[in-house]
C-alpha positions in Angstrom: 112.7 123.2 134.3 111.3 121.6 137.4 110.9 117.9 138.1 107.2 117.8 137.6 107.5 119.3 134.1 110.1 116.7 133.3 107.7 113.9 134.4 104.9 115.2 132.2 107.2 115.7 129.2 108.8 112.3 129.4 105.5 110.5 129.9 104.2 112.2 126.8 107.3 111.3 124.8 107.2 107.7 126.0 103.6 107.1 125.2 104.0 108.6 121.7 107.2 106.6 121.1 105.5 103.3 122.2 102.4 103.9 120.1 104.2 104.8 116.9 106.7 102.0 117.2 103.9 99.4 117.9 101.9 100.7 114.9 104.7 99.8 112.5 104.7 96.2 113.9 100.9 96.2 113.6 101.1 97.0 109.9 103.2 93.8 109.5 100.6 91.6 111.2 99.6 88.8 108.9 102.7 89.2 106.7 105.1 86.2 106.6 108.8 86.3 106.8 108.8 85.7 103.0 106.5 88.7 102.4 108.7 90.9 104.4 111.9 90.0 102.5 110.7 90.7 99.0 112.1 93.7 97.1 110.1 94.1 93.9 112.0 97.0 92.4 115.0 99.2 93.3 112.8 102.0 94.5 111.1 99.8 97.1 112.5 98.1 100.2 111.7 94.9 101.9 109.4 95.2 104.9 112.0 93.6 107.1 114.5 96.3 106.1 111.9 99.0 107.0 111.5 97.4 110.5 115.3 97.3 111.0 116.3 100.7 109.4 113.8 102.7 111.5 115.3 101.0 114.6 118.9 101.8 113.4 117.8 105.4 113.2 117.1 105.5 116.9 120.3 103.6 117.7 122.5 105.8 115.5 121.1 109.2 116.3 119.6 108.8 119.8 121.6 106.1 121.7 124.7 106.9 119.6 124.5 110.5 120.8 126.2 109.1 124.0 129.9 108.7 123.0 130.2 105.7 125.4 127.5 103.8 123.6 128.6 100.5 121.9 126.3 98.7 119.6 126.0 94.9 120.1 125.6 94.6 116.3 128.1 97.0 114.7 128.1 95.1 111.4 124.4 96.0 111.0 125.3 99.7 110.7 126.5 99.0 107.2 123.4 97.0 106.2 120.8 99.4 107.7 122.2 102.8 106.8 120.1 104.3 104.0 121.9 107.3 102.6 123.8 109.0 105.4 127.2 109.3 103.8 128.7 111.2 106.7 127.8 108.3 109.0 129.6 105.6 106.9 129.3 103.2 104.0 126.1 101.4 103.2 124.7 98.4 101.5 123.5 99.0 97.9 119.8 100.0 98.0 118.8 97.8 95.0 120.2 94.7 96.8 118.3 95.0 100.1 116.2 92.0 99.0 119.1 89.6 99.2 119.6 90.2 102.9 118.3 86.9 104.3 120.3 87.7 107.4 119.6 89.2 109.9 116.5 87.1 110.2 113.1 88.5 110.8 113.2 87.2 114.4 116.6 88.9 114.9 115.2 92.1 113.6 112.2 92.0 115.9 114.6 91.3 118.8 116.7 94.2 117.7 113.6 96.5 117.7 112.6 95.3 121.2 116.1 95.9 122.6 116.5 99.4 121.1 112.9 100.3 122.2 113.8 99.3 125.7 117.0 101.4 125.7 115.2 104.5 124.3 112.4 104.0 126.7 114.9 104.0 129.6 116.2 107.4 128.4 112.6 108.8 128.2 111.8 107.6 131.7 114.9 109.2 133.3 114.5 112.4 131.3 116.1 113.8 128.2 117.5 117.2 127.1 116.2 119.2 124.2 118.7 117.8 121.7 117.6 114.2 122.4 113.9 115.2 122.5 114.3 116.7 119.0 116.1 113.6 117.7 113.4 111.3 119.0 110.7 113.4 117.5 112.4 113.4 114.2 112.9 109.6 114.5 109.2 109.1 115.1 108.2 111.2 112.1 110.8 109.2 110.1 109.1 106.0 111.4 105.7 107.3 110.2 107.2 107.9 106.7 108.4 104.3 106.7 105.0 103.1 107.8 103.6 104.5 104.6 106.5 103.2 102.5 106.0 99.8 104.0 102.4 99.8 102.8 103.2 101.0 99.3 106.2 98.7 99.0 104.2 95.6 100.0 101.5 96.6 97.6 103.9 96.7 94.7 105.4 93.4 95.8 102.0 91.7 96.0 101.0 93.2 92.6 104.0 91.4 91.0 102.7 88.0 92.4 100.4 86.1 90.0 98.4 85.0 93.0 97.5 88.6 93.7 97.8 88.3 97.5 95.5 90.2 99.8 97.1 92.4 102.5 94.0 93.2 104.4 90.4 92.2 103.6 87.9 94.9 103.7 85.0 94.0 106.1 82.5 95.8 103.8 82.7 96.8 100.2 83.3 100.5 100.0 80.2 102.3 98.7 80.9 105.3 96.4 79.2 108.6 97.0 77.2 110.1 94.1 79.1 112.1 91.6 80.2 115.5 92.9 80.6 118.1 90.1 84.1 119.7 89.9 84.2 123.4 90.5 87.1 125.8 90.5 87.3 128.0 93.6 89.1 131.3 93.4 92.4 131.4 95.4 94.1 134.3 97.1 96.0 136.7 94.9 99.0 138.8 96.0 101.7 138.4 98.7 101.3 135.4 101.1 103.5 133.6 103.6 104.2 129.9 103.4 106.4 127.5 105.3 106.5 126.3 108.8 105.7 128.6 111.8 108.0 127.8 114.7 105.0 128.0 117.0 103.3 125.1 115.2 105.4 122.3 116.5 107.4 119.8 114.6 108.4 120.3 111.0 111.2 119.0 108.7 114.0 121.4 107.8 112.8 121.6 104.2 109.6 123.3 105.4 111.6 126.2 106.6 112.1 129.1 106.7 108.7 130.7 106.6 108.8 133.3 103.8 106.8 135.6 101.6 105.9 134.7 98.1 103.5 136.0 95.4 100.4 134.3 94.1 99.0 135.3 90.7 95.3 135.1 90.1 94.3 131.4 90.2 91.7 128.8 91.2 91.8 125.3 92.6 89.5 122.4 91.9 87.1 121.7 94.8 88.0 118.0 94.7 90.5 115.4 93.3 90.3 114.0 89.8 88.3 110.8 89.7 88.9 107.4 88.1 86.0 108.1 85.6 87.6 111.4 84.6 91.0 109.8 84.1 89.4 106.8 82.3 88.1 109.3 79.7 91.7 110.5 79.2 92.8 106.9 78.6 90.0 106.0 76.2 90.5 109.1 74.2 94.1 108.2 73.5 95.9 110.3 76.1 98.8 107.9 76.3 99.2 108.0 72.5 99.3 111.8 72.0 102.9 113.0 72.3 101.7 116.7 72.3 100.2 116.3 75.7 103.4 115.2 77.4 106.7 116.7 78.6 109.6 115.3 76.6 110.9 113.1 79.4 107.4 112.0 80.1 106.7 110.9 76.6 110.1 109.1 76.5 109.0 107.3 79.7 105.7 106.3 78.3 107.4 104.9 75.2 110.1 103.1 77.1 107.9 101.6 79.9 104.9 101.0 77.7 102.5 102.9 79.9 98.9 102.7 78.8 97.0 103.3 82.1 97.7 104.0 85.8 99.8 101.6 87.8 97.6 98.7 89.2 94.7 99.3 86.7 93.9 96.0 85.0 93.8 95.6 81.2 89.9 95.6 81.3 90.0 99.2 82.6 87.3 98.3 85.0 89.2 96.9 87.9 92.4 97.6 89.8 94.8 95.9 92.2 94.5 97.1 95.8 95.8 96.1 99.2 92.5 94.2 99.5 93.0 92.4 96.2 91.6 93.1 92.8 88.3 94.9 92.9 86.1 96.9 90.6 87.2 100.4 89.8 85.2 103.0 91.7 84.4 105.6 89.2 84.0 108.4 91.8 87.1 107.6 93.8 90.3 109.6 93.2 92.6 108.2 90.6 95.8 107.1 92.2 99.3 105.8 91.5 99.8 108.5 88.9 103.3 109.9 88.1 104.0 113.6 87.7 104.3 113.1 84.0 100.8 111.6 83.9 99.3 114.2 86.1 100.8 117.0 84.0 99.6 115.4 80.7 96.1 114.9 82.1 95.9 118.5 83.3 97.1 119.7 79.9 94.4 117.5 78.2 91.7 119.2 80.3 93.0 122.7 79.5 94.0 123.2 83.2 97.3 122.8 85.0 98.6 121.5 88.3 98.6 123.9 91.3 101.9 125.3 92.6 102.9 124.3 96.1 102.4 127.9 97.3 98.9 127.9 95.9 98.2 124.6 97.6 99.6 125.5 100.9 97.9 128.8 101.2 94.6 127.2 100.5 95.2 124.2 102.8 96.2 126.4 105.7 92.6 127.2 106.2 91.3 123.6 105.9 91.2 121.2 108.8 93.6 118.2 108.4 91.0 115.5 108.4 90.3 112.9 105.7 91.0 109.3 104.7 94.2 108.4 106.4 96.1 105.3 107.6 94.0 105.1 110.7 90.8 104.6 108.7 92.4 101.3 107.4 90.8 101.6 104.0 94.3 101.7 102.5 92.8 103.1 99.4 91.3 106.4 98.3 87.6 106.9 98.6 85.1 109.2 96.8 84.8 112.8 97.9 82.0 113.6 100.3 79.5 116.3 99.3 80.2 119.6 100.8 81.3 123.2 100.1 84.8 124.5 99.7 87.9 122.6 99.1 87.5 118.9 99.7 90.0 116.0 100.1 92.9 118.4 100.7 94.3 115.9 103.2 94.4 112.1 102.9 93.3 109.9 100.0 96.2 110.7 97.6 99.3 112.8 97.6 98.7 115.7 95.2 101.3 116.5 92.6 102.1 120.1 92.3 103.8 122.1 89.5 106.7 123.0 91.8 110.1 121.5 91.6 111.6 120.4 94.9 114.1 123.2 95.7 115.1 125.0 98.9 113.2 127.9 100.3 115.0 131.3 100.5 117.3 131.2 103.4 117.1 127.4 103.9 119.6 125.8 106.2 119.7 122.0 106.7 120.1 120.5 110.1 123.7 120.3 111.4 125.7 117.1 111.0 124.5 113.9 109.5 120.8 114.7 110.0 121.3 117.5 107.5 121.4 114.8 104.8 117.7 114.0 105.6 116.1 116.3 103.0 118.4 119.0 101.6 120.6 116.8 99.4 117.6 115.5 97.4 116.7 119.0 96.1 117.4 118.0 92.5 115.2 116.6 89.8 112.2 115.9 92.0 108.7 117.4 92.3 106.7 118.4 95.4 103.5 116.6 96.5 101.2 117.8 99.2 98.4 116.6 101.5 99.2 113.0 102.5 97.4 109.8 101.4 95.3 107.0 102.7 98.5 105.4 103.9 99.8 108.4 105.8 99.2 108.7 109.6 96.9 111.6 110.2 99.1 113.2 112.9 102.1 113.1 110.6 100.6 115.6 108.0 100.3 119.4 108.0 99.8 122.2 105.5 103.5 123.0 105.2 104.6 119.3 104.7 106.6 118.9 101.5 106.8 115.4 100.1 108.9 114.8 97.0 109.5 112.1 94.4 111.1 111.9 90.9 108.5 112.7 88.1 108.3 109.1 86.9 107.4 107.6 90.3 103.9 106.2 90.7 104.0 103.4 93.2 103.0 105.9 95.9 99.3 106.8 96.5 99.7 109.9 94.3 96.9 111.7 92.4 95.7 115.0 90.9 94.0 118.2 91.9 93.6 120.7 89.0 94.4 124.4 89.0 93.7 127.2 86.7 95.0 130.6 85.8 92.5 133.4 86.2 
């Protein structure tokens, strides 16, 4: 590789690195040190921890790739490691909210220092191994940008003052109702999974492989608040026959009666811009897999498989309501033909358990813990949400959460057998 190629490559890497790292800090603008320390439940993390952990990732896997590197804060490795057992011990996840030290100022200084060190590497040129690790680190950062938004939303929802994260300049105006139609999907053998020529992907998106699709159809849009409200009012949360056994047990144990963040009046919901009226045509969100499955059964439909979803999405441009739009909430589907809202707005639950593809091999070393070891007891979601950066998503992207999780922007697209 000649010198001019290195210059173009490092400049592109550096600009992308700076932009994504700054965006994480921009998402924290207006939040106080107290806001960024709250941990409202074990599944969520304080904003300060997100800021620090994403920085630790670059220190551990990029700067630490040099055997002569010595961290100025080695004790932080224990505090900021998330789940990398092969790297070393870690602070208990449910106790991240007790970490008043390091302070927010210290964390911001830490980010600046690590950013400078990684930037120096990029300016002087990096090999393919470090380039791949930095790219992985940036996608990891974008995942935490989304988690930062969903975690602060949950924390604010627990506050009786109902704090506002970002005010909306204008009230969102819903589109007129768009009828739901089911569009025939492809039947027969198809290939799904990441193509190596398509750029970055996580290891769990590989290898590309052949699978079979039976006759099916997918809804042209997402399920709306008004459609889900009918399920609530007709006793969907009181009919055991609609629910999987574990789902019904969860409903009973947790006292679920409606989606997370819907208010008791069933006409308003808590959002990152405060409590506001429920938009009847906007996609229902903050739904667990159990709720999505029960709703689908109530309608006489089902959830799509991830193969059905990916095969359909591969022919749809990845545009939609993403983090960059700064709505931070789903919006109603625009009128149009074909499959709408395949990307953005809400993560779409699929009927597929999160398991490995045939021939899957995790990344070597500690980075192999990123995805593969979680292929147990979780379900796949597709498409991204209003909190997802647009350039982070792709048709082959496999998100995954346990079936009871609903603090993420997750919703429903229906499927049918044909």
